[in-house]
N, C-alpha and C positions, 0 to 999 in steps of 0.2 A: 498715320495710316499704314506706313511701310512696316513699322514694328509689329502691328497687329497681324499683317500678312506673314511676317517671318515666324511669329508665334504659331499661327495656324498651320503653316507648312511643317514646323517641328512636331506639332501634335499629330498631324496626319502621317508623318514619316515614322513615328514611333508606335502608332496604333497596332501594326502587326506584331511587334514585340510584346506589347502589353497584353494583347488578347491571347497569345500563345503562352505567355508566362504564367497566366492564372490557372492553368489546367494542372491540377495535382494528379499524380499517378494514383491508380486505384490499388490499394494494398489490403483489401478486405479478404475474407475467407472465400468468397465466390468470384474473385477477380484473378484473371490469368493474364500474363503478358503474351504477346505474340510468339515470343521465343519458347514459351512453355508448351505450345501446341505440339501435338504429336510426339511428346516426350514421355518416357516411362517414369512413373513416380511411385514411390513406395507408400503404403498405407499402414498406419498403426492405429489401434483403437485405444481410447482412453476415457476417463471419466473426469468431468469438470470438478475441480476442488474449489476454485474461487475465480472471480473476475474483478478487475478494477479499471477505472477509466484512466487513460494516459493521453498525452499530446504527442503527435508525430510532427517533427519539425518540417517546415516547408522546404521547397527546392531552393538551391543556391546555384543557379546557372548564370552565365553571362548575359542572359536575356534581360533581366531586370536592371542590371547595372548599365548595360548598353543603352536601353531605352531611356533610363534616367539621365545618363551622361549626355545623350543627344539633346534631349529636351532642356536640361539645365544649361548646356553650352549655348544653345540658341537663345534661351531666355536671358542668360547672363550677357550675351553679346548685344542683345537688343536694349538692355538697360544702360549700357555704356554710352557716353555721349559721342565719341568718335575716336578713331586711332587706337592709342594704347589703352584707354579705358575700356573700349569695346573688347579688346583682346584679353585684358585681365578679367573682365566680367565673364567672357566666354570660358576661360580656364577655370575660374572659381566655380562658375555655374556647372561646368562639366564634372568637376570633382564632387561637388555637393550632390548633384543630380545622380551620379553613379552610385554613391553611397546610399542615398535615399531610395533609388530604384531597386537596389539589391535588398534593402530592408522591406520594401513594399512587396517584392516578389515572395520573400520568405513568409511574410505574414499572410498573404493572400492564398498561398498554397499549403499552409499549415492545416492539419486534419486532426479530428478526434480519433483516438484509438482505444483499444482495449487490450489489457494484459490478461491472458487466460492461463491459469495454472491448472495443469491436468495431472492425473495419476495414471501411468501406463499399466497394462495388465500385469507386468512383471514387478510392479511396486515403485518404479522410478517416477520421480516428479519432474515435470518440465514446465517452463513458462514460455509462452509464445505471444509476441506482440503483433497485432495487425490492426488495420483501419477498422473503425467501428462501422460495420455494414448493417447494423440494426438486428443482428442475429439474436441478441439478448440471451446468451447462453446462461443456463441455470446450474447451480451446484447439484451434483449427482447425475447430470445429463451425460449420456454416452455420446462421444464425438469421434470423428475420424481426423487423424493428423495426416495430411497429404503433403509429400515433399520429395525433393531430390537435391542432394548436395546440402547447401547451407540454408535454403529457403524452405520453410514449413508453414502451412496454413491449417487453421482449425475449421472444420466444416461439420455440419450436422450428420449424424450417422443415418445412412439410408437403409432401412430394414429390408432384408431380402424377402422376395416373394417365394413362398414355398408351400 
């Protein structure tokens, strides 16, 4: 009974890490970070030449490894009989849990993306990778490239009212 209680405490203790680790950042054409608000961004116009699906790797923060290590350590400790075997079990469980937790976090936060190759008005070609937000850009479609510094996103062109 005591081992079941220890396992339940470990799972409850790591729940906040697991729930926050599964949230992937939004990297689509319509997604902005808080830091991008109220910033001046340049706009260039282009025409879509091609698109292809890609995978965006998941996050690799200490959250998954920590949650896995805590859970693995508690489970490993509870599997040991007593004394040194419990200590060894906890150490082995923490290491295995840390590696496993990191892998789970990366897999859970992985996203589908799209590489969009565009031709600028000056004839230059660019490829921009972003999360697949369901925009379904089509070859020949006029788009806006919105960016500042290193980050650029592709968004639908908004026709001016005139």
